[in-house]
Backbone as CSV, one residue per row, in Angstrom:
resi,resn,N_x,N_y,N_z,CA_x,CA_y,CA_z,C_x,C_y,C_z
1,MET,45.640,37.939,11.606,44.407,38.695,11.827,43.541,38.638,10.570
2,VAL,42.290,38.245,10.736,41.364,38.188,9.614,40.382,39.352,9.745
3,LYS,40.381,40.223,8.754,39.459,41.356,8.767,38.157,40.956,8.079
4,PRO,36.999,41.194,8.725,35.720,40.886,8.091,35.515,41.737,6.840
5,LYS,35.086,41.096,5.778,34.936,41.774,4.490,33.458,41.966,4.170
6,LYS,33.101,43.216,3.981,31.694,43.560,3.753,31.161,42.911,2.482
7,TYR,31.988,42.870,1.432,31.506,42.327,0.152,31.224,40.826,0.228
8,LEU,31.794,40.161,1.232,31.512,38.736,1.448,30.411,38.530,2.501
9,GLY,29.901,39.630,3.041,28.856,39.533,4.059,29.347,38.880,5.338
10,GLN,30.620,39.094,5.686,31.195,38.413,6.845,30.839,39.104,8.165
11,HIS,30.223,38.355,9.059,30.006,38.749,10.447,30.439,37.546,11.268
12,PHE,31.639,37.609,11.825,32.197,36.455,12.520,31.495,36.219,13.855
13,LEU,31.057,34.997,14.055,30.458,34.619,15.332,31.546,34.638,16.406
14,THR,31.242,35.251,17.558,32.226,35.348,18.637,31.767,34.654,19.917
15,ASP,30.532,34.186,19.941,29.953,33.586,21.147,30.097,32.064,21.084
16,ASN,30.976,31.527,21.923,31.214,30.079,21.923,29.976,29.271,22.271
17,SER,29.132,29.809,23.132,27.925,29.063,23.533,26.973,28.898,22.354
18,ILE,26.896,29.908,21.489,26.056,29.810,20.281,26.654,28.797,19.310
19,ALA,27.977,28.821,19.173,28.652,27.854,18.298,28.387,26.429,18.776
20,LYS,28.461,26.221,20.079,28.239,24.880,20.635,26.801,24.433,20.435
21,LYS,25.845,25.335,20.680,24.426,24.995,20.484,24.146,24.633,19.026
22,THR,24.786,25.368,18.117,24.594,25.097,16.683,25.193,23.740,16.311
23,ALA,26.411,23.485,16.765,27.073,22.205,16.472,26.285,21.022,17.040
24,ASN,25.712,21.195,18.207,24.977,20.106,18.855,23.747,19.660,18.061
25,LEU,23.279,20.515,17.154,22.099,20.168,16.360,22.349,18.986,15.424
26,VAL,23.614,18.731,15.098,23.916,17.664,14.131,24.329,16.356,14.802
27,ILE,24.426,16.343,16.118,24.945,15.163,16.822,24.157,13.900,16.485
28,ASN,22.839,14.014,16.449,22.006,12.824,16.245,21.661,12.565,14.784
29,SER,22.239,13.354,13.878,21.988,13.122,12.446,22.731,11.859,12.000
30,HIS,22.119,11.138,11.082,22.664,9.843,10.666,23.907,9.970,9.785
31,SER,23.990,11.040,9.005,25.100,11.165,8.062,26.426,11.369,8.774
32,LYS,27.442,10.773,8.216,28.786,10.871,8.805,29.477,12.165,8.387
33,ASN,29.250,12.594,7.162,29.957,13.745,6.610,29.221,15.061,6.879
34,ILE,29.969,16.056,7.324,29.433,17.392,7.581,30.241,18.396,6.775
35,LEU,29.550,19.266,6.048,30.206,20.331,5.307,29.820,21.669,5.919
36,GLU,30.806,22.367,6.484,30.563,23.700,7.020,30.805,24.727,5.923
37,ILE,29.854,25.642,5.771,29.950,26.684,4.746,30.402,27.978,5.409
38,GLY,31.533,28.517,4.953,32.048,29.774,5.487,32.503,29.703,6.927
39,PRO,33.530,28.888,7.230,33.983,28.752,8.619,34.614,30.010,9.207
40,GLY,35.075,30.939,8.351,35.654,32.178,8.867,36.874,31.921,9.729
41,LYS,36.772,32.235,11.015,37.893,32.042,11.943,37.765,30.740,12.735
42,GLY,36.758,29.929,12.395,36.715,28.561,12.910,36.059,28.334,14.254
43,ILE,35.272,29.291,14.755,34.647,29.100,16.069,33.657,27.933,16.067
44,LEU,32.899,27.795,14.987,31.981,26.658,14.868,32.736,25.387,14.499
45,THR,33.749,25.520,13.669,34.564,24.374,13.235,35.146,23.626,14.436
46,LYS,35.656,24.376,15.395,36.245,23.762,16.599,35.226,22.903,17.348
47,GLN,33.987,23.372,17.396,32.937,22.619,18.081,32.553,21.370,17.280
48,LEU,32.537,21.496,15.975,32.162,20.362,15.121,33.195,19.244,15.203
49,ILE,34.467,19.626,15.246,35.545,18.636,15.275,35.491,17.789,16.542
50,ASN,34.880,18.319,17.596,34.749,17.573,18.859,33.666,16.496,18.810
51,ILE,32.838,16.531,17.761,31.751,15.546,17.652,32.320,14.211,17.175
52,LYS,32.034,13.168,17.898,32.566,11.844,17.571,31.866,11.260,16.343
53,GLU,32.624,10.458,15.609,32.121,9.674,14.473,31.574,10.539,13.334
54,LYS,32.094,11.767,13.210,31.728,12.624,12.092,32.994,13.086,11.371
55,GLU,32.907,13.168,10.043,34.005,13.715,9.240,33.645,15.164,8.921
56,ILE,34.501,16.089,9.337,34.205,17.506,9.160,34.979,18.075,7.976
57,TYR,34.241,18.665,7.053,34.823,19.389,5.921,34.355,20.842,6.020
58,ALA,35.089,21.746,5.414,34.687,23.150,5.408,35.060,23.766,4.072
59,ILE,34.203,24.647,3.580,34.509,25.371,2.340,34.499,26.863,2.637
60,GLU,35.588,27.520,2.248,35.768,28.949,2.549,36.282,29.660,1.308
61,ILE,35.599,30.739,0.938,35.971,31.486,-0.266,37.063,32.525,0.011
62,ASP,37.197,32.946,1.267,38.122,34.017,1.659,39.521,33.456,1.901
63,ASN,40.462,33.850,1.079,41.838,33.336,1.195,42.463,33.644,2.554
64,GLU,42.169,34.810,3.088,42.720,35.199,4.389,42.226,34.255,5.493
65,SER,40.944,33.885,5.418,40.382,32.954,6.403,40.982,31.562,6.238
66,VAL,41.203,31.152,5.012,41.811,29.842,4.741,43.199,29.772,5.369
67,GLU,43.988,30.828,5.156,45.339,30.877,5.748,45.272,30.837,7.275
68,PHE,44.318,31.544,7.861,44.161,31.586,9.315,43.808,30.196,9.861
69,LEU,42.889,29.520,9.206,42.442,28.190,9.650,43.588,27.180,9.584
70,GLU,44.366,27.258,8.505,45.486,26.322,8.359,46.622,26.653,9.331
71,TYR,46.953,27.925,9.452,48.066,28.343,10.315,47.793,27.959,11.775
72,ASN,46.544,28.114,12.187,46.166,27.795,13.566,45.751,26.335,13.743
73,GLU,45.918,25.554,12.685,45.651,24.116,12.706,44.237,23.785,13.190
74,ILE,43.277,24.622,12.768,41.872,24.369,13.106,41.306,23.317,12.167
75,ILE,41.588,23.479,10.891,41.222,22.484,9.879,42.152,22.694,8.688
76,LYS,42.584,21.588,8.075,43.548,21.663,6.975,43.039,20.913,5.748
77,LYS,43.675,21.181,4.617,43.390,20.437,3.396,43.752,18.971,3.622
78,PRO,43.022,18.019,3.049,41.957,18.177,2.063,40.580,18.447,2.675
79,TYR,40.501,18.512,4.012,39.204,18.763,4.645,38.771,20.213,4.500
80,LEU,39.710,21.085,4.263,39.422,22.499,4.027,39.482,22.764,2.524
81,ILE,38.371,23.224,1.993,38.259,23.507,0.565,38.258,25.020,0.365
82,ASN,39.194,25.516,-0.442,39.230,26.939,-0.757,38.399,27.156,-2.020
83,GLY,37.169,27.634,-1.840,36.303,27.786,-3.003,34.952,28.371,-2.641
84,ASP,34.088,28.423,-3.646,32.757,29.015,-3.541,31.728,27.888,-3.455
85,PHE,31.018,27.804,-2.342,30.014,26.751,-2.165,28.983,26.753,-3.283
86,LEU,28.603,27.925,-3.746,27.556,28.009,-4.768,28.008,27.423,-6.102
87,LYS,29.329,27.305,-6.300,29.864,26.741,-7.545,30.362,25.307,-7.360
88,LEU,30.277,24.788,-6.143,30.825,23.465,-5.840,29.925,22.359,-6.383
89,ASN,30.522,21.397,-7.090,29.774,20.227,-7.556,29.711,19.232,-6.408
90,LEU,28.588,19.196,-5.733,28.466,18.375,-4.525,28.412,16.883,-4.831
91,ASN,28.061,16.530,-6.054,28.059,15.109,-6.425,29.488,14.562,-6.479
92,LYS,30.443,15.427,-6.822,31.839,15.001,-6.855,32.476,15.060,-5.470
93,THR,31.904,15.875,-4.589,32.480,16.062,-3.259,32.133,14.909,-2.322
94,PHE,30.879,14.452,-2.397,30.414,13.376,-1.506,29.689,12.297,-2.302
95,ASN,29.974,11.050,-1.956,29.310,9.925,-2.607,28.072,9.468,-1.839
96,GLU,27.843,10.058,-0.663,26.720,9.636,0.175,26.069,10.865,0.803
97,ASN,25.022,10.609,1.584,24.323,11.703,2.241,25.262,12.511,3.127
98,PHE,24.995,13.807,3.237,25.814,14.654,4.104,24.973,15.791,4.672
99,ILE,25.574,16.490,5.636,24.936,17.593,6.358,25.611,18.890,5.945
100,ILE,24.832,19.979,5.827,25.457,21.290,5.679,25.138,22.113,6.919
101,ILE,26.095,22.939,7.304,25.969,23.733,8.518,26.780,25.000,8.350
102,GLY,26.426,26.046,9.084,27.271,27.239,9.018,26.596,28.493,9.530
103,ASN,27.430,29.470,9.789,26.985,30.841,10.018,26.969,31.470,8.635
104,PHE,25.851,31.305,7.935,25.809,31.623,6.509,25.897,33.133,6.256
105,PRO,26.699,33.538,5.254,26.698,34.954,4.864,25.286,35.347,4.432
106,TYR,24.765,36.420,5.010,23.354,36.759,4.767,23.081,37.144,3.320
107,ASN,24.113,37.621,2.608,23.882,38.049,1.228,23.709,36.875,0.262
108,ILE,24.027,35.647,0.700,23.821,34.489,-0.182,23.016,33.376,0.509
109,SER,22.374,33.707,1.630,21.697,32.652,2.398,20.555,31.994,1.616
110,SER,19.792,32.793,0.863,18.708,32.203,0.066,19.268,31.309,-1.034
111,GLN,20.401,31.708,-1.625,21.029,30.889,-2.670,21.533,29.562,-2.095
112,ILE,21.999,29.589,-0.842,22.420,28.350,-0.184,21.222,27.414,-0.021
113,ILE,20.066,27.984,0.336,18.855,27.170,0.474,18.470,26.548,-0.861
114,PHE,18.522,27.322,-1.939,18.157,26.784,-3.251,19.125,25.688,-3.683
115,LYS,20.397,25.834,-3.309,21.369,24.777,-3.636,21.081,23.532,-2.800
116,MET,20.696,23.706,-1.549,20.305,22.566,-0.721,19.145,21.812,-1.370
117,LEU,18.190,22.564,-1.893,17.042,21.938,-2.544,17.451,21.208,-3.829
118,GLU,18.398,21.790,-4.540,18.901,21.155,-5.776,19.536,19.802,-5.462
119,TYR,20.225,19.719,-4.319,20.909,18.483,-3.916,20.171,17.774,-2.777
120,ARG,18.847,17.895,-2.762,18.052,17.308,-1.675,18.190,15.789,-1.588
121,ASP,18.551,15.141,-2.680,18.770,13.687,-2.637,19.937,13.330,-1.726
122,LYS,20.871,14.271,-1.530,22.076,13.989,-0.737,22.126,14.722,0.600
123,ILE,21.514,15.897,0.664,21.578,16.684,1.904,20.377,16.330,2.770
124,ASP,20.628,15.548,3.817,19.506,15.097,4.646,19.302,15.938,5.899
125,PHE,20.217,16.892,6.147,20.044,17.760,7.312,20.823,19.050,7.090
126,MET,20.248,20.144,7.579,20.914,21.441,7.511,20.686,22.171,8.824
127,ALA,21.735,22.803,9.340,21.614,23.708,10.483,22.355,24.977,10.118
128,GLY,21.660,26.108,10.098,22.319,27.320,9.624,21.845,28.576,10.312
129,MET,22.732,29.550,10.367,22.438,30.877,10.902,21.951,31.764,9.763
130,PHE,20.789,32.369,9.973,20.182,33.229,8.963,19.770,34.556,9.597
131,GLN,19.584,35.555,8.746,18.884,36.754,9.204,17.511,36.312,9.699
132,LYS,17.058,36.850,10.815,15.824,36.364,11.438,14.637,36.417,10.482
133,GLU,14.552,37.457,9.666,13.426,37.581,8.735,13.432,36.462,7.699
134,VAL,14.616,36.071,7.237,14.718,34.967,6.273,14.330,33.655,6.950
135,ALA,14.810,33.456,8.178,14.456,32.249,8.931,12.944,32.145,9.102
136,GLN,12.303,33.267,9.400,10.851,33.273,9.583,10.123,32.944,8.282
137,ARG,10.671,33.405,7.159,10.053,33.081,5.869,10.149,31.587,5.577
138,ILE,11.274,30.989,5.908,11.480,29.564,5.617,10.486,28.694,6.375
139,VAL,10.191,29.045,7.615,9.309,28.200,8.451,7.860,28.663,8.437
140,SER,7.557,29.740,7.720,6.217,30.329,7.739,5.150,29.372,7.206
141,LYS,3.930,29.537,7.717,2.793,28.713,7.312,1.864,29.504,6.387
142,PRO,0.942,28.810,5.693,0.041,29.498,4.750,-0.791,30.594,5.417
143,ASN,-1.372,31.451,4.576,-2.224,32.564,5.002,-1.447,33.572,5.838
144,ASN,-0.219,33.810,5.421,0.682,34.684,6.157,1.512,35.472,5.147
145,LYS,1.772,36.743,5.427,2.531,37.570,4.484,3.968,37.093,4.293
146,THR,4.506,36.385,5.299,5.885,35.893,5.192,5.969,34.557,4.456
147,TYR,4.828,33.971,4.141,4.771,32.681,3.443,5.032,32.919,1.962
148,GLY,6.034,32.213,1.423,6.371,32.456,0.024,7.119,31.294,-0.598
149,ILE,7.936,31.606,-1.591,8.653,30.582,-2.357,9.514,29.714,-1.452
150,LEU,10.327,30.354,-0.597,11.208,29.587,0.294,10.400,28.681,1.212
151,SER,9.295,29.194,1.736,8.462,28.411,2.664,7.984,27.128,2.001
152,VAL,7.394,27.255,0.836,6.778,26.100,0.158,7.841,25.099,-0.289
153,LEU,8.892,25.591,-0.930,9.894,24.673,-1.483,10.647,23.926,-0.388
154,VAL,11.036,24.634,0.670,11.737,23.951,1.760,10.821,22.954,2.451
155,GLN,9.602,23.388,2.789,8.690,22.528,3.547,8.131,21.364,2.729
156,ALA,8.299,21.420,1.421,7.895,20.289,0.585,8.795,19.079,0.832
157,PHE,10.061,19.354,1.164,11.036,18.275,1.270,11.657,18.124,2.668
158,TYR,11.526,19.154,3.493,12.174,19.158,4.813,11.201,19.590,5.908
159,ASP,11.438,19.112,7.109,10.777,19.649,8.297,11.675,20.751,8.832
160,ALA,11.197,21.992,8.753,12.022,23.144,9.120,11.511,23.794,10.398
161,LYS,12.440,24.201,11.249,12.025,24.930,12.454,13.134,25.866,12.924
162,ILE,12.718,26.947,13.573,13.675,27.857,14.197,14.103,27.240,15.518
163,GLU,15.399,27.048,15.696,15.932,26.429,16.907,16.144,27.459,18.020
164,PHE,16.747,28.586,17.669,16.939,29.653,18.648,17.326,30.942,17.927
165,LYS,17.104,32.059,18.605,17.432,33.366,18.038,18.755,33.867,18.613
166,VAL,19.418,34.728,17.854,20.745,35.212,18.224,20.779,36.735,18.061
167,ASN,21.273,37.446,19.079,21.303,38.908,18.989,22.583,39.387,18.306
168,PRO,22.586,40.625,17.811,23.735,41.144,17.054,25.043,41.142,17.836
169,GLY,24.962,41.211,19.170,26.173,41.265,19.976,26.995,39.993,19.970
170,SER,26.476,38.930,19.369,27.202,37.660,19.289,28.146,37.600,18.094
171,PHE,28.250,38.705,17.343,29.059,38.731,16.123,30.016,39.921,16.126
172,PHE,31.070,39.789,15.326,31.939,40.929,15.021,32.161,40.982,13.509
173,PRO,31.865,42.128,12.877,31.118,43.249,13.450,29.659,42.857,13.662
174,PRO,28.966,43.495,14.612,27.561,43.139,14.832,26.700,43.538,13.634
175,PRO,25.865,42.631,13.126,24.972,42.999,12.026,23.881,43.946,12.517
176,LYS,23.208,44.582,11.598,22.145,45.527,11.953,20.797,44.829,12.128
177,VAL,20.813,43.504,12.073,19.576,42.733,12.179,19.762,41.617,13.201
178,ASP,18.642,41.101,13.705,18.692,39.919,14.556,18.862,38.685,13.682
179,SER,19.338,37.620,14.287,19.601,36.382,13.553,18.872,35.218,14.197
180,ALA,18.829,34.104,13.511,18.216,32.890,14.060,18.864,31.674,13.408
181,VAL,19.018,30.634,14.199,19.516,29.360,13.677,18.316,28.470,13.402
182,ILE,18.256,27.934,12.204,17.167,27.008,11.871,17.755,25.645,11.526
183,SER,16.917,24.632,11.658,17.291,23.286,11.218,16.289,22.825,10.172
184,CYS,16.780,22.050,9.222,15.925,21.440,8.203,16.267,19.956,8.139
185,LYS,15.335,19.137,8.552,15.519,17.687,8.522,14.727,17.118,7.352
186,ARG,15.432,16.448,6.455,14.756,15.932,5.262,13.683,14.919,5.644
187,LYS,12.545,15.017,4.984,11.442,14.098,5.263,11.804,12.694,4.813
188,VAL,11.257,11.705,5.506,11.518,10.310,5.139,11.007,10.055,3.723
189,ASN,9.799,10.514,3.448,9.240,10.409,2.094,9.293,11.799,1.466
190,PHE,10.439,12.133,0.872,10.620,13.487,0.357,10.402,13.590,-1.149
191,LYS,9.962,12.510,-1.758,9.611,12.570,-3.177,8.149,13.001,-3.293
192,LEU,7.885,13.997,-4.120,6.524,14.497,-4.269,5.736,13.642,-5.255
193,ASN,4.457,13.575,-5.019,3.572,12.796,-5.891,3.119,13.649,-7.082
194,CYS,4.111,14.215,-7.760,3.830,15.050,-8.926,5.142,15.284,-9.671
195,ASP,5.066,15.999,-10.781,6.245,16.377,-11.549,6.987,17.453,-10.744
196,GLU,8.164,17.123,-10.198,8.852,18.045,-9.288,9.417,19.270,-10.005
197,ILE,9.822,19.123,-11.248,10.322,20.277,-12.010,9.190,21.280,-12.231
198,LEU,8.013,20.760,-12.580,6.844,21.616,-12.764,6.414,22.239,-11.440
199,PHE,6.547,21.488,-10.359,6.224,21.985,-9.018,7.039,23.241,-8.706
200,PHE,8.356,23.182,-8.930,9.221,24.332,-8.673,8.787,25.528,-9.517
201,ASP,8.485,25.282,-10.791,8.121,26.374,-11.686,6.797,27.021,-11.281
202,ILE,5.834,26.212,-10.907,4.521,26.740,-10.537,4.599,27.538,-9.237
203,VAL,5.350,27.043,-8.271,5.504,27.774,-7.007,6.164,29.131,-7.253
204,LYS,7.250,29.133,-8.013,7.971,30.391,-8.268,7.118,31.358,-9.091
205,THR,6.455,30.849,-10.119,5.643,31.706,-10.995,4.476,32.311,-10.234
206,SER,3.819,31.520,-9.412,2.632,32.018,-8.694,3.005,33.092,-7.672
207,PHE,4.123,32.912,-6.954,4.507,33.897,-5.944,5.151,35.145,-6.550
208,ASN,5.604,35.069,-7.788,6.149,36.263,-8.434,5.068,37.315,-8.663
209,GLN,3.813,36.881,-8.626,2.673,37.798,-8.691,1.694,37.406,-7.582
210,ARG,2.151,37.496,-6.365,1.454,36.895,-5.224,0.107,37.540,-4.922
211,ARG,-0.131,38.781,-5.375,-1.421,39.428,-5.104,-2.499,38.984,-6.088
212,LYS,-2.102,38.305,-7.152,-3.078,37.827,-8.134,-3.589,36.444,-7.756
213,THR,-4.763,36.092,-8.241,-5.238,34.724,-8.070,-4.399,33.810,-8.958
214,LEU,-4.398,32.544,-8.628,-3.602,31.585,-9.405,-4.047,31.527,-10.859
215,LEU,-5.317,31.737,-11.082,-5.834,31.727,-12.457,-5.114,32.769,-13.306
216,ASN,-4.812,33.928,-12.703,-4.148,35.003,-13.441,-2.628,34.911,-13.390
217,SER,-2.067,34.547,-12.231,-0.606,34.491,-12.132,-0.022,33.338,-12.939
218,LEU,-0.828,32.291,-13.150,-0.370,31.128,-13.923,-0.984,31.112,-15.324
219,SER,-1.175,32.303,-15.884,-1.865,32.424,-17.179,-1.134,31.705,-18.314
220,LYS,0.200,31.526,-18.179,0.953,30.862,-19.253,0.526,29.403,-19.439
221,TYR,-0.158,28.851,-18.425,-0.624,27.464,-18.519,-2.032,27.359,-19.110
222,ASN,-2.609,28.506,-19.507,-3.915,28.524,-20.183,-4.982,27.781,-19.364
223,LEU,-5.111,28.154,-18.100,-6.000,27.438,-17.190,-7.481,27.774,-17.401
224,LYS,-7.756,28.870,-18.086,-9.158,29.280,-18.277,-9.944,28.284,-19.132
225,LYS,-9.229,27.396,-19.807,-9.903,26.398,-20.642,-10.510,25.281,-19.797
226,ILE,-10.103,25.196,-18.516,-10.613,24.136,-17.649,-12.061,24.443,-17.273
227,ASP,-12.917,23.496,-17.488,-14.344,23.686,-17.204,-14.915,22.418,-16.558
228,PRO,-15.482,22.523,-15.359,-15.664,23.749,-14.571,-14.360,24.180,-13.918
229,LEU,-14.278,25.450,-13.589,-13.057,26.009,-13.012,-12.907,25.569,-11.556
230,PRO,-11.819,24.871,-11.205,-11.630,24.421,-9.819,-11.492,25.610,-8.859
231,ASP,-12.009,25.455,-7.657,-11.959,26.530,-6.655,-10.527,26.936,-6.313
232,ILE,-9.596,25.990,-6.393,-8.209,26.275,-6.022,-7.614,27.395,-6.873
233,LEU,-8.086,27.544,-8.108,-7.546,28.566,-9.004,-8.028,29.969,-8.655
234,LYS,-9.038,30.053,-7.788,-9.565,31.354,-7.365,-8.801,31.910,-6.164
235,LEU,-7.858,31.096,-5.636,-7.085,31.492,-4.463,-5.787,32.181,-4.861
236,ARG,-5.175,32.842,-3.886,-3.832,33.391,-4.071,-2.828,32.346,-3.583
237,PRO,-1.567,32.419,-4.049,-0.591,31.384,-3.673,-0.376,31.255,-2.165
238,GLU,-0.472,32.364,-1.425,-0.230,32.315,0.019,-1.297,31.516,0.776
239,ASN,-2.404,31.183,0.075,-3.476,30.404,0.707,-3.277,28.900,0.564
240,LEU,-2.286,28.479,-0.215,-2.114,27.058,-0.536,-1.070,26.384,0.351
241,THR,-1.378,25.183,0.800,-0.401,24.354,1.494,0.489,23.669,0.456
242,VAL,1.516,22.982,0.915,2.359,22.199,0.010,1.506,21.175,-0.729
243,ASP,0.631,20.487,-0.009,-0.239,19.481,-0.637,-1.146,20.113,-1.683
244,ASP,-1.603,21.337,-1.431,-2.437,22.039,-2.420,-1.635,22.314,-3.690
245,PHE,-0.375,22.689,-3.536,0.465,22.937,-4.713,0.692,21.642,-5.504
246,VAL,0.853,20.535,-4.801,0.993,19.232,-5.474,-0.284,18.939,-6.272
247,GLU,-1.418,19.191,-5.652,-2.713,18.989,-6.343,-2.812,19.874,-7.571
248,LEU,-2.340,21.124,-7.426,-2.377,22.072,-8.547,-1.497,21.612,-9.709
249,VAL,-0.311,21.118,-9.376,0.604,20.590,-10.405,-0.055,19.457,-11.169
250,ASN,-0.662,18.548,-10.453,-1.312,17.405,-11.109,-2.523,17.847,-11.934
251,LEU,-3.202,18.893,-11.492,-4.315,19.439,-12.250,-3.839,20.016,-13.581
252,ILE,-2.710,20.726,-13.510,-2.152,21.334,-14.731,-1.568,20.281,-15.660
């Protein structure tokens, strides 16, 4: 028996139809290797293993869940990794492109996204369960209160969309929020036409003071010296598209 642990943000998926729908999202992905994050009791793992021509790996931080998965022969070492995904060196784990998938713990879901972005050269597809509000932020468009750091950074490199929504009754224990599964398919041309390190810094810095105009939120770049002052600097970050941010980086 595996008891859900609050400190790990565990809400075990119990609906097989949701697990199957989630697993089916990766069927047409080109990568052979799939890494499931937080398999828990293996409801999604079982569906993934049924997919032909894919190698399924899983990483689980909870020792009790690891023992359950091995004892029930759902997935075993070396395909089952007992560890923390956020600390995993993915360059040592896979030599080629791979997919990440999972019913992500909501308390680290944003950190999983940032790690996906860090390894964007290798992660060409992601399908994950998120709190609905986080999912909406990831796919949000400009001129919207939900548009922010996650929206810009993910959409710079991936085509992101909400695949379907999931109600609390599909989990044990049921979370107090609605959930949604999103997919992120890496763009064919995912290299930006600008300094990508500076791009990340400018996006994060501008949204940290999102009510200010870019001229003020990006004051550390001494933009007031630019003459004439470009109109883009009079806008707030939520008004800019990904392409606008690329233009801003090149301007700076």
